[in-house]
N, C-alpha and C positions, 0 to 999 in steps of 0.2 A: 687455822688450816695449815698444816706444814707441807713442805715441798714433797715429801715422800707420799703423802696421801693424795696430793694433786696429780702425781705421775703414775698412780696405780693403774690407770687405764691406757697409758701410752708406753710405759716402759716395756722393752723387749730384751730379754736376756740374750747375750751373744750366742749361747749354746743353742738357742731356738733357731738361729739362722743357719746352723749346720745341718747336714743330712741326718735324719733321725735314725739311720742305720748305723751311724757311728764311724763312717769311713773317713771323716775329717774334711770333706768337701762341703761347699755351700749347697743348701737345699733350695727348693722352690715350691711355692704353693701350687703352681700348675702341675708339679710332679708329686703332689701329695706329701710334700716335705722331704722327698728324696733328692739326691743329686742326679745329674743326667745319667751317670753310669748305673747307679743302683736302680733308678727308675726303669731303665731299659731292661735290666735283669728281672725286676719284678713284673714288668709288662710282658716279657717273653714267657715267664713262668705261668702267669695267668692265662696267656694266650694258648700255650701248649696244654694247660690243664683243660681249657675250654674245648680245644680241638680233640683231646682225648675223650672227654665226656661226650662230645658230639659223635665221635667215632664209635664209642661203645653203644650209644643210642641207635646209631645206624645199623650196627651189627645185630642188636637185639631185635629191631624191627624187621631186619632181613630174615633172621631165624624164625620169627613168628610167621612171617609170610610163607617161608618154605614149609614149615610144619602145617600151616593151614592148607597149603597147596597139596602136600603129601597126603593129608587126611582126606581131602576131597577126592584124590585119585584112588585111594584104597576103598572108599565107599562106592565109587562108580564102577570098579572092576576093570576088566580089560577094555581098552578103547578100540573102536573100529578103525579100519585102515582109512576110512574116509576122512578121519580127523587127524591123521598123521602129520600133514603139512601144517595144520593149525597148531598142533602141539609144538612143533619145531619153531614156528614163528613166535609162539608165546615164550618158549625157553630163551630164544635169542633176545626177546624184548626184556626179560628179567635180567639176563646177563648184562645188557647194556645199562639198565637202571642201576645195578649194583656198582658197575664201573664208574658211572657218573657220580654216585654218592661218594665213592671213595675219593675221587678226584676233588670233589667239592670240599671234603673235610681234611684234605692233605695240606700241610703248611707249604706255601709257595713263595715265601719271602726270600729264601735262599736256595731251595732246591730247584726252583725254576729260573735261576739266574742265566743259564745258557740260552734258554728260550727267549728271555727278555732281551739279551744281547743281540740275538738273531733278528728279533723284531725291530730293535732300535736301529739296525743298519738301513732300514727303509728310509728314504728321504722324507723329512718333515717339512711341510709347507710353512709352519710357524717359524722354523729356524731361518728359512730363506726370506722372511718378510723384511720389509724396509725397516732397518734398525734406527732407533732414535739417536740423536746427537750424543747423549750421555752414554748410551750403550756402545756406540762406536768408539768414543773416547776411552771407556773402560777396557774395551777389547784390545785397543792398541797399546794401552799401558800394560795390560796383562801379557801380551806377546813380548813386549820389550823387557819386561821383568823376567820372563822365562828364558830369555836368551842368556842370561847370566848363569843358568843352571845346565846349559849345554844338553847332553843326552837326557838326563832326568826331566828337563824342561819340556822336551818333545813328548815324552811319555805322559807327563802331567797334562799337557794340552789335549792329547788324544783322550785321556780318561775324562777330562771335563766335557769335551764335545760328546763323548759317548753317554755321559750322565745326562746332559741336556736333552739329547735325542730320546733317551729312555724316559725322562720326566715328561716330555711332550706326548709320549704314548700312554702316560698314566694320569691324564687329566681327569678321568672318571673315578680315580681313587679318592678316598677321604683325605682330608688335610693331615690327619694323624699318620696315615700310611705314607703320604708324601714326605712328611717330616722324618719318619723312620728311614726312608730311603736316603734322605739328605744326611742324616746322622751316620748311617752306615758308610756312605761315600766319604765323609770327613775322616772317619776312623780308618778306613782302608787306605786312603791316600797318605795319611799321617804315618801309618805303619810301614808303608812302602818307602816313604822318604827316609825313615829311620833305619830300616833293616836292609832293604834291597839296594837303595841308592846311597846309603851311608851319609846322609845330609846332617850337618851339625844341628843341635837343638834350636839355636837361635835362628838359623836359616829356615828350619821347619816351621817355626811360628810365623815368620814373615811370609813364607810360601802359602801357608794355610789362610792367612789374612787376605792375600791376593786372590786365592782360589774362591774364598767366600764372596769377595767383592765381585768377581767376574760372574759367578754363577747366580747370585741373588739379584744382581742388577738386571739380568735377563729374565729371571723368574718372578720378579717382584709383583708385576701386575696380575699374575695368576695365583699367587699364594698369600698375598697380603689381604686380610679381611675378605676371604672368599664368601660367595653367596651361600655355600653349603653349610656354613657355620652360623652361630649366633653371636659372633664378635660385634657386629654393628649394634645389635640389641643391647649388649653389655655396655658398649660405648655410650649409648644414649642414657642408659640407667645411671652410669657413673656421673655423666655430665649433669643430669637432673639432680642427683644426690648432692653434688658439690655446690650447685646453685642454691639448693635449699639450705645449705650450711654456710651461707654468706655471712651470717651474723657471728660466727665463731671468731673470737678475738685471740690475739697471741697470749694474753694472760690466761685464758682457759686452757691453752695447750702448754703453758709454761715455756714459751719460746724465749730463750736467752739472747735476743737480738734487739738492739736499740737502733731503730731506723732514723732517729734524730741525728745520728752521726752521719755526715755525708758519705763517707767511705763505705760505711755499712749499708746505707741505702742503695748505693751503686751496686754493691755485691748482691743484694736481694733482687734488684732489677735484672742483673746478669743471670742469676740463678733461674728466675722465672723465664727469661728469654731462652736459655739453654733447654729447659724442660719442654718448652713449646716448640722449639726448633727440631726436636726429636722426630716429629711427625713428617718433616720435609725430607728426611734421609731415606735412602732405599736399601742400604746395606745394614745388616744387624750390628756389625761392629761400629759403624758410624752412629747408630742410635745409642749404643752403649756409651760411646764417647761423649755424647750430649749429656747423658745421665751422670757420667763421671765429672764433667766440667761443672755441672749444676751442683753436685755434692761438694766439690772443692770450694766453690764460692760460698756455700753454706758454712763450711768449716772456717773459712777466712772471716766471714761475718761474725761468727760466734767468738773467734779468737780475738778480734778487735774489740768487741763489746766487753768481754770478760777479762781481757788482757791476760789470757792464759789459754793453753791448748784446749780444744773442745773435746768432750767425751761422747761416747755413743748415746748416752742418755740425753744429751743436748741435741745431737744430730737428728734423731728420728722425729721428735716433735717439730723441729724447724723444717724438716723435709715435708711433713704433713701440712704445715702452714704454707709452704711454697706451692704445693699441689693444690690446696684450697684456693690460694690467691691467684694462681695461674690458670687453673682448670684446663690442662693440656688437651688438645683435640685428639680423639681416637686413642685414648690412653690404654684401654684394654686391648685393642687390636695391636698396638705397638708392643705391649708386653707379651702377648701371645705369639706375635711374629718373631720376636727375639728368642723366646723360649723354644720355638719349633725349629728355627733355621739358623741359629747362631752356632758358631763353632763351640762345642760343649766345654772345651777346656777353659774358655773365657768365663763361662758362667759358674764353673766349679771352683775356680781359684782366682786369686788376684784381686785388685781393687775394683775392677769392673764387676766381677761377680758379687763382691760385698755390697757395692752401691746398688746394684740391680736387685739383690735380695731385700735390701732395705726399702727400695721403692715398692716392691711387691707387698711388703709388710705395711707400708704407709697406705696403699690403696685398700688393702684388706681392712685396716683400721677405720678408714673413712666409710667403707661400706657397712661396717658393724658399729659405727659410733653411736652411742646412746647417752642417756642422761647421766648414768653412773660414770662414764668415761670422762665427762667434763665436770663432775661433781655438782650437778644441777638436780633439782627436783624434776620428777617426770612431768609435772604440770607446766613448769617454766620451759622445759625442753619442747614440749608439744606446742606451746604458744609461740616459741621462737621459730619452730619448723613451719608452722602454718602462716607465719607473718603477722600474727595478731599484735605482736609487740616486739620490741628490740631489747637487748640487754640494757639494764639500768645504767644511765650515764653517770660518770664520776665528775666530781668537781675538779677544776684544774689544780687546786692545791693538794688533792688527795692522790694524784697520779704518782706512781713510783718513778724513780729516775730512769729506769730502763724501758719505759713505755715508748713505743715508736711514735713518730710524728703523725703518721697516718691515723692511728687510733685516737690521738687527741683531736685531730681535725674532724674525725668522724663524730665524736661526741659533741664538738662545737656545732657541727651541722645539725645534729639531732636536737640540740638545745634551740637553735634558731628555728628549725621546723616546728618545734613544740610551741614557741612563742607566736609564730605566724598562724599556727592552728588556733590558738586561743584568741588571737586578734580577729581571725576570720569568724570564729563562733560569736564573738561579741558583736561584730558588724551585722551578722545575720540576725541576731536577736534584736538589735536596735531597728533594723530594717522591718522586721515583722511587727515590732511595736508601733513604728511610724505608720505602717500600712493599716493597722487596726485603728489608730487614732484618726486617720483620714476617713476611714469608713464610718466611724462613730460620728465625726463632725458632719459628714454628708447626711447621715440619717437624722441627726439633730436638726439641721437647717430645714430639711424636708418636712419634718414633723411640725416645726414652728410655723412654716408657711401654711400647712394644712389647717392648723389650729386657727390662724388669723382668718383664713378664707371661710371656715365654718362659723366663726364668730361674727364676721362682717360679710354677709353674703352680697354679691354683686347684683344691683337692680338696674335694668336697662329701661330708660325712659324714652317715649316717642319723640320724634324730631319736631322742633318748633316750626310754625309756618313762616315762610319768607315774607319780609316786609315789602309792600308795594313801592314802586318808584314814585317820586314826587310828581313827575310830569306824565305819568302813565294815566291812561283813561280810567276813571273811577266812576262806576255806575252810581254808587251811593252819593257821590259829591258832584253830580253833573250840574247842579244849580250854582256852582261857584263861578265867580266872574272869570273871564278868560285871562290868560296870563298877560302880563304887561308886555307891550311891544316897545322896542327902542324907538325913540323919536329923534329926528334930526332937526336941528335949529340952524337957520341961515344967519349967518352972522358975520 
């Protein structure tokens, strides 16, 4: 089995990580392979098409209703004056229904911006709630940061406060619509920083990071894993899937990491720690930073093991191994949260976007992992998944030099468990045999006793008469002389 055939289920071409529209940015499975920009364009096209179709349907239904109403009027002839008020009321009711239908099928994401701003001016009780310690700290840091921007900083703060007020009035919207509002806000603020306030590009990036941190720290509890989505269900499914794949070894994934090297083992532990730590962060950028640190530790581990720079073909299998070994909590919720509310420029370009896209590919691979991906037979794969058996252990002499210490220890433990199991089976067999021997011996003794009793039955003889005392009165011997009496002689 050559290396190429082993990697056929894991290898991902770098072109597959890019947007399938060919714009050059990184795509995302959550966006159906598009980048953030192209996805929003496709989403708006699909939305406008749906609105247009609904509008045409509403117009057709309205025409049919008017035609039916006109035909009913022509057949009835002239109406009496008694029903004039009724006709007027019915006409007004029809007009109101048509207006309501038109409003319902009219796009309101941007045309109703003025109305949303007016509604957002109303005081929000959630904004005035007692802020947490972290929220207070982030707010103070954000205000101190904006002081360096002078006039643009004041406008940015007003825009952020207005956005938070608006979002608090949109709690009933779906998470996708809230995500679209956040992405529109990021885009508008970035454009204003570049065009209106003439802020240099490097300062724009820093400002957007601080804006994202301030906004998402305050919105985290409302938009992370909301109850209106199935994010929690997906989290449980992924966790269950990873637990079922506990038997997957680094050799099956062609992981080029030797954990027997202490430095490499430390890198693996740090990578697992970073990917688990992602769940404790509240800001999308901080979660991305955890993914980036984890990926860099993986590259360092591969470089130390192979003594040469790691390639993309080495990175993805190792990332899959780290995810399987760490089983990060709420993995899907974190990925969805980053996708929905992170500054899109970070996901489309740079190392953060590259590592995040690889993580999405790793999770997708784990969800679809099958026997062919690991070069196993379907029978063995099913037995491993159900826990009926574990992968066949290897002898210590047959291990390759790059096998990690944990795998060797695992096989030693499996060997020890197998020996203990055989020993227990022997003890149980001997115990059953001893029990059977005791039962047979008891039955044999009982039978022998019964045979002796049957052969020599027990006869009970009457009691013998008691002998009479010597000095007792005896009727038959009453003629005997009296007993001798002691005599006293004087002397």
